[in-house]
C-alpha positions as CSV (number, residue, x, y, z in Angstrom):
1,M,0.1,0.1,0.0
2,T,1.7,3.2,-1.2
3,E,1.9,6.3,1.2
4,D,-0.8,8.3,-0.5
5,E,-3.5,5.3,-0.2
6,K,-2.9,5.4,3.6
7,D,-3.0,9.2,4.0
8,I,-6.3,8.7,2.0
9,I,-7.5,6.0,4.5
10,E,-6.4,7.8,7.8
11,N,-8.3,11.1,6.6
12,E,-11.4,9.6,5.7
13,P,-14.1,10.6,7.9
14,Q,-15.3,7.7,10.1
15,T,-19.2,7.1,10.4
16,E,-20.6,5.7,13.4
17,A,-22.6,2.7,13.5
18,P,-26.4,3.4,13.2
19,K,-28.4,3.4,16.5
20,K,-30.9,0.7,17.2
21,K,-34.2,1.9,16.9
22,H,-36.6,1.0,19.8
23,N,-40.3,0.9,19.4
24,K,-42.4,3.6,21.5
25,F,-43.2,1.1,24.3
26,T,-39.4,0.1,24.8
27,Q,-38.2,3.5,24.3
28,Y,-40.5,4.8,27.2
29,F,-38.9,2.4,29.7
30,I,-35.4,3.3,28.7
31,N,-36.2,7.0,29.1
32,L,-37.9,6.2,32.6
33,G,-34.8,4.3,33.9
34,A,-32.6,7.2,32.6
35,R,-34.7,9.8,34.4
36,I,-34.4,7.4,37.7
37,K,-31.0,7.0,37.6
38,G,-30.3,10.6,37.1
39,W,-32.7,11.1,40.4
40,F,-30.4,8.5,42.4
41,V,-27.1,10.2,41.5
42,D,-28.5,13.7,42.1
43,K,-29.6,12.5,45.7
44,I,-26.3,10.5,46.3
45,E,-24.4,13.8,45.4
46,A,-26.3,15.8,47.7
47,V,-25.7,13.3,50.7
48,K,-21.9,13.6,49.9
49,D,-22.0,17.3,49.9
50,V,-23.4,17.3,53.6
51,F,-20.3,15.3,54.7
52,R,-17.8,16.9,52.6
53,K,-15.5,19.6,54.2
54,K,-16.4,22.9,52.5
55,P,-13.3,25.1,51.8
56,K,-13.6,28.2,53.9
57,D,-14.7,31.2,52.3
58,V,-11.4,33.7,52.0
59,Y,-13.8,36.8,51.9
60,A,-16.0,35.8,54.7
61,Y,-16.0,38.3,57.7
62,D,-15.2,36.8,61.2
63,G,-16.8,39.6,63.0
64,P,-18.5,39.6,66.3
65,Q,-21.9,37.7,66.4
66,L,-25.1,39.4,66.6
67,S,-26.9,39.3,69.8
68,K,-30.2,37.3,70.3
69,G,-32.0,40.8,70.6
70,E,-30.5,42.3,67.8
71,K,-31.4,39.0,65.3
72,F,-35.0,39.7,66.9
73,R,-35.0,43.2,66.1
74,R,-33.8,42.6,62.5
75,G,-36.3,39.7,61.9
76,L,-39.2,41.9,62.7
77,K,-38.0,44.6,60.5
78,S,-37.8,42.2,57.7
79,Q,-41.2,40.9,58.2
80,S,-42.6,44.7,58.9
81,G,-45.2,44.3,56.1
82,W,-47.1,41.4,58.1
83,L,-47.1,43.3,61.0
84,F,-48.9,46.3,59.2
85,V,-51.6,44.2,57.7
86,A,-52.0,42.0,61.0
87,P,-54.6,44.0,62.6
88,A,-56.6,44.0,59.6
89,L,-56.5,40.1,59.0
90,V,-57.2,39.7,62.8
91,L,-60.4,41.9,62.2
92,M,-61.4,40.1,58.9
93,A,-60.7,36.8,60.8
94,I,-63.1,37.5,63.7
95,F,-65.8,39.4,61.9
96,T,-65.7,38.0,58.4
97,F,-64.2,34.4,58.3
98,Y,-65.4,33.2,61.3
99,P,-68.9,34.1,60.7
100,I,-68.9,32.8,57.0
101,I,-67.7,29.4,58.5
102,A,-69.9,29.2,61.4
103,A,-72.8,30.1,58.8
104,F,-71.5,27.2,56.6
105,I,-71.6,24.7,59.4
106,G,-75.0,26.1,61.2
107,A,-76.7,25.7,57.9
108,F,-76.4,22.0,58.2
109,K,-77.8,21.6,61.9
110,Q,-81.3,20.6,61.6
111,D,-83.6,22.7,63.5
112,Y,-80.8,24.7,64.7
113,V,-82.2,27.3,67.4
114,A,-79.5,29.8,69.1
115,S,-79.3,29.8,72.9
116,D,-79.9,32.9,74.9
117,N,-76.4,32.9,76.0
118,M,-73.0,32.5,74.1
119,G,-73.3,28.7,73.7
120,Q,-73.8,26.6,70.9
121,G,-77.7,26.3,71.0
122,S,-79.9,23.2,70.1
123,F,-80.4,21.1,67.2
124,N,-81.6,17.8,65.8
125,G,-78.8,16.1,63.9
126,W,-77.3,17.1,60.9
127,G,-78.7,17.0,57.2
128,F,-80.5,19.0,54.7
129,A,-83.7,19.8,56.6
130,N,-83.2,23.5,56.9
131,F,-82.9,23.9,53.0
132,G,-86.0,21.9,52.5
133,H,-88.1,23.7,55.0
134,V,-86.6,27.3,54.0
135,W,-87.4,26.4,50.1
136,T,-90.9,25.1,51.0
137,G,-91.8,27.8,53.5
138,D,-92.6,25.1,56.0
139,T,-90.6,26.8,58.9
140,G,-93.8,26.7,61.5
141,T,-92.6,30.5,62.6
142,G,-94.5,32.5,60.0
143,G,-92.9,35.8,58.7
144,A,-91.1,36.1,55.5
145,D,-91.3,33.5,52.6
146,F,-88.1,32.4,51.1
147,V,-89.6,32.2,47.2
148,Q,-91.6,35.5,47.9
149,C,-88.4,37.4,48.9
150,L,-86.1,35.6,46.2
151,V,-89.0,36.8,43.7
152,N,-88.9,40.3,45.1
153,T,-85.2,40.5,44.9
154,L,-84.8,39.4,41.4
155,V,-87.4,41.5,39.9
156,L,-85.9,44.7,41.8
157,T,-82.4,43.8,40.8
158,F,-82.9,42.7,37.2
159,I,-84.9,45.5,36.5
160,S,-83.2,48.6,38.4
161,V,-79.6,47.5,37.7
162,P,-79.6,47.6,33.7
163,L,-82.2,50.5,33.8
164,S,-79.6,52.6,36.1
165,T,-76.5,51.8,34.2
166,L,-78.1,52.7,31.0
167,L,-79.4,56.0,32.3
168,A,-76.1,56.6,34.0
169,L,-74.3,56.1,30.6
170,L,-76.7,58.6,28.7
171,I,-76.3,61.0,31.7
172,S,-72.4,60.7,31.6
173,V,-72.5,61.1,28.0
174,A,-74.3,64.4,28.5
175,L,-72.2,65.6,31.2
176,N,-69.3,64.8,28.9
177,S,-70.4,67.5,26.6
178,I,-71.4,70.2,28.8
179,K,-68.0,71.8,29.9
180,R,-69.0,75.0,31.8
181,V,-71.5,73.7,34.3
182,Q,-69.7,70.1,34.6
183,K,-68.6,70.3,38.1
184,A,-71.7,71.6,39.5
185,Y,-74.0,68.9,37.7
186,Q,-71.4,66.1,39.1
187,T,-71.9,67.4,42.7
188,I,-75.9,67.4,42.0
189,F,-75.8,63.9,40.8
190,F,-73.6,62.5,43.4
191,L,-75.5,63.9,46.7
192,P,-77.8,60.9,46.7
193,Y,-74.8,58.7,47.1
194,L,-73.8,60.5,50.5
195,T,-77.1,60.1,52.0
196,N,-78.0,57.5,54.2
197,A,-80.2,54.9,52.7
198,L,-82.8,54.2,55.5
199,A,-83.6,58.0,56.0
200,M,-83.4,58.6,52.1
201,G,-85.9,55.6,51.3
202,A,-88.1,57.2,54.4
203,V,-88.1,60.7,52.8
204,F,-88.8,59.3,49.4
205,A,-91.9,57.2,50.6
206,T,-93.6,60.5,51.2
207,F,-93.7,61.2,47.7
208,F,-95.9,58.2,47.2
209,K,-97.8,57.7,50.5
210,I,-101.2,58.8,51.1
211,I,-101.9,59.8,54.3
212,S,-105.3,59.5,56.0
213,P,-106.9,57.6,58.9
214,T,-108.1,54.6,56.1
215,G,-105.0,54.6,53.9
216,T,-107.4,55.7,51.0
217,A,-107.8,58.9,48.9
218,E,-111.2,59.5,50.5
219,N,-110.8,62.4,53.4
220,A,-107.0,62.2,52.8
221,E,-104.8,65.2,54.2
222,T,-102.7,64.5,51.4
223,V,-102.5,61.7,48.6
224,G,-98.6,62.5,47.9
225,L,-96.8,64.4,45.2
226,V,-97.0,61.6,42.8
227,N,-100.7,61.0,42.9
228,I,-101.2,64.8,42.6
229,V,-99.1,64.9,39.3
230,L,-101.1,61.8,38.1
231,G,-104.2,63.7,38.9
232,W,-103.5,66.5,36.4
233,F,-103.7,63.8,33.6
234,G,-107.0,62.5,34.9
235,I,-105.7,59.4,36.9
236,E,-107.1,58.2,39.9
237,P,-104.9,58.0,43.0
238,V,-102.9,54.7,43.9
239,N,-102.0,53.3,47.1
240,W,-98.3,52.9,46.1
241,V,-97.0,52.0,49.5
242,G,-99.7,51.4,51.8
243,G,-101.2,48.4,53.2
244,L,-104.1,48.1,50.5
245,S,-101.8,48.8,47.8
246,P,-102.7,46.7,44.4
247,T,-101.3,43.4,43.7
248,W,-101.5,40.6,41.5
249,Q,-101.8,37.0,42.8
250,I,-100.0,34.1,41.1
251,G,-101.0,30.9,43.1
252,S,-99.4,31.5,46.5
253,L,-97.2,34.4,45.2
254,T,-98.0,37.6,45.4
255,I,-97.0,40.2,43.1
256,P,-97.2,43.9,44.4
257,W,-96.7,45.7,41.5
258,A,-97.4,49.4,42.6
259,K,-94.6,48.7,45.3
260,Y,-92.5,47.3,42.6
261,I,-92.5,50.5,40.7
262,V,-91.8,52.4,43.8
263,A,-88.8,50.4,45.0
264,I,-87.4,50.3,41.2
265,I,-87.4,53.9,40.7
266,Y,-85.7,54.6,44.2
267,E,-83.2,52.0,43.4
268,V,-82.7,53.6,40.0
269,W,-82.3,57.0,41.4
270,S,-80.1,56.2,44.3
271,G,-77.6,53.8,42.0
272,L,-77.2,56.7,39.5
273,P,-74.5,58.7,41.6
274,F,-72.0,56.0,41.6
275,K,-72.2,54.5,38.1
276,I,-72.0,58.3,36.7
277,L,-69.1,58.9,38.5
278,I,-67.5,55.5,37.2
279,L,-68.6,55.8,33.5
280,F,-67.6,59.8,33.2
281,S,-64.3,58.9,34.4
282,A,-64.1,56.3,32.1
283,M,-65.0,58.6,29.0
284,Q,-62.4,61.2,30.0
285,S,-59.3,58.5,29.1
286,I,-60.9,57.5,25.5
287,N,-58.7,59.1,22.9
288,K,-60.6,62.1,21.3
289,Q,-59.0,60.8,17.9
290,Y,-61.8,58.3,17.6
291,Y,-64.5,61.1,17.8
292,D,-62.7,63.4,15.1
293,A,-62.5,60.6,13.0
294,A,-66.2,59.8,13.4
295,K,-67.2,63.2,12.8
296,V,-65.2,63.5,9.6
297,D,-67.2,60.5,8.4
298,G,-70.6,61.9,9.6
299,A,-71.8,59.8,12.3
300,S,-74.7,60.4,14.3
301,R,-74.3,61.0,17.8
302,W,-76.4,57.8,18.5
303,T,-73.8,56.0,16.5
304,V,-70.9,57.3,18.2
305,L,-72.4,56.3,21.6
306,W,-73.0,52.4,20.8
307,K,-70.1,52.0,18.3
308,I,-67.3,54.1,19.9
309,T,-68.0,55.1,23.8
310,A,-69.8,52.1,24.8
311,P,-67.4,49.6,23.5
312,M,-64.4,51.6,24.7
313,I,-65.6,51.5,28.4
314,M,-67.1,48.1,28.2
315,P,-64.9,46.9,31.4
316,Q,-66.6,49.3,33.3
317,I,-70.0,48.6,32.4
318,S,-69.5,45.1,33.2
319,Y,-67.9,46.2,36.4
320,L,-71.1,48.0,37.4
321,L,-73.3,45.2,36.5
322,V,-71.6,42.8,38.5
323,T,-71.6,45.0,41.5
324,G,-74.8,46.4,40.8
325,I,-76.4,42.9,40.9
326,M,-74.4,41.8,43.7
327,G,-75.7,45.0,45.7
328,G,-79.3,44.4,44.7
329,M,-79.0,40.8,45.9
330,K,-78.2,42.2,49.3
331,Q,-80.7,45.2,49.4
332,Y,-82.3,45.9,53.0
333,S,-82.1,49.4,54.2
334,A,-83.6,51.2,51.5
335,I,-86.8,48.6,51.5
336,I,-87.2,48.9,55.4
337,G,-87.2,52.8,54.7
338,L,-89.9,52.7,51.9
339,F,-92.3,50.2,53.3
340,G,-91.4,50.0,57.1
341,P,-89.9,47.0,59.3
342,S,-92.1,44.5,58.3
343,M,-91.4,45.1,54.5
344,G,-94.9,45.8,53.3
345,L,-98.0,43.9,54.2
346,N,-96.6,40.7,56.1
347,Y,-93.3,40.8,54.1
348,D,-94.7,40.8,50.6
349,M,-92.1,43.3,49.8
350,G,-89.1,41.4,51.8
351,T,-85.9,41.0,50.4
352,M,-83.3,38.0,50.8
353,V,-81.5,39.8,53.3
354,G,-84.8,40.9,55.0
355,Y,-85.6,37.3,55.2
356,L,-82.4,36.3,57.1
357,Y,-82.9,39.2,59.7
358,N,-86.5,38.1,59.9
359,Y,-85.5,34.6,61.4
360,I,-82.4,35.6,63.1
361,S,-84.8,38.0,65.1
362,L,-87.2,35.0,65.7
363,G,-84.1,33.0,67.0
364,Q,-84.4,30.3,64.2
365,T,-80.9,30.9,63.1
366,G,-80.6,27.6,61.4
367,Y,-83.3,28.7,58.7
368,A,-81.3,32.1,58.5
369,F,-78.0,30.2,57.9
370,A,-79.6,28.1,55.2
371,G,-81.1,30.8,53.7
372,S,-77.7,32.9,53.5
373,L,-75.9,29.9,51.9
374,M,-78.6,29.6,49.4
375,L,-78.2,33.5,48.6
376,F,-74.3,32.9,48.6
377,V,-75.0,30.1,45.9
378,I,-77.7,32.2,43.9
379,I,-75.3,35.3,43.7
380,M,-72.3,33.1,42.6
381,I,-74.3,31.7,39.7
382,I,-75.8,35.1,38.6
383,T,-72.2,36.6,38.7
384,F,-70.8,33.7,36.8
385,I,-73.5,33.9,33.9
386,N,-72.9,37.8,33.7
387,N,-69.2,37.3,33.6
388,K,-69.7,34.8,30.7
389,I,-72.4,37.3,28.8
390,T,-69.7,40.2,29.0
391,K,-66.7,38.3,28.6
392,K,-66.3,39.6,25.1
393,R,-65.0,43.1,25.4
394,T,-64.2,45.5,22.6
395,T,-61.0,47.5,22.9
396,Y,-59.4,49.7,20.6
397,R,-55.7,50.2,20.7
């Protein structure tokens, strides 16, 4: 063999033998074994590191050791954030978390009755009997009815919340275009938000109340401001908030439509200030170029409202709908102010929170706990559905 042939053979690249291919089942166990082997190797090395004598750091400072008091002080300083929030956490644990847990447990104590002292009260075993009695109205104590209160709450909430949000949007658009007296109108619209709901409801009821010994328009001192205005158009006075208020009867369910109208008007009026504040503030952040472009294209104000303004502030509208529904489901003080402590005639205008207070005052806290848990579930379902409906949000960037 010549020298040239030897050089060619030595310089020729060596090709590795092809690796044996395995099927997926075999390859899986090969990889699994490799991972297990690696895990054991890492653990053995970690154990060895514990017994190895580590070289002393030449840059370590052998100064005086800190005293226990200094270490404690520095430890507190490093955890100062927790110290600031600790009072709030303690208060929440006492007045929020504990009542929630106690109500959840008490809801399953059948026929639970609170004791006169700070004891645990009495009950007849564990189960779902409280929920059945609450739903069917078979509590044996009279007073508010769960289905009646639930229907009242849903009607008031799902009419007043969308209506007040729509009106707040229209008023916010109007305020946004009024520059000179904008501050004055903002103050006027915000005043109801600063007033006590109970007092405001009592005063609001006087606009609808017929003041007479019999509660009718005959020989009445006054039929109320609203009835006076309706009388200008030839409409007979209506007993809006009294015991003789007109109703519809659907089976065992009472629909006090006149009282519904009063409560809805009040809810819309009292809910406007906060909604106007949120929507008006959101409108200030909309880029004016969109309005300029719409003006050039000749878009009408109605088109600008529903094609530009409303989509741009959809997150705020969704927030107001969610919080409005949650607040409406917990309405109580205003209804007391409008219709009195019994919430109308034998709780015909009772709300869900009023139902809970009624059974707490009667000592039947088991029914109150079960009702509160059912109210919690209902609010969660409604909020979930609302979030799904308003999930699609239009945003321009």
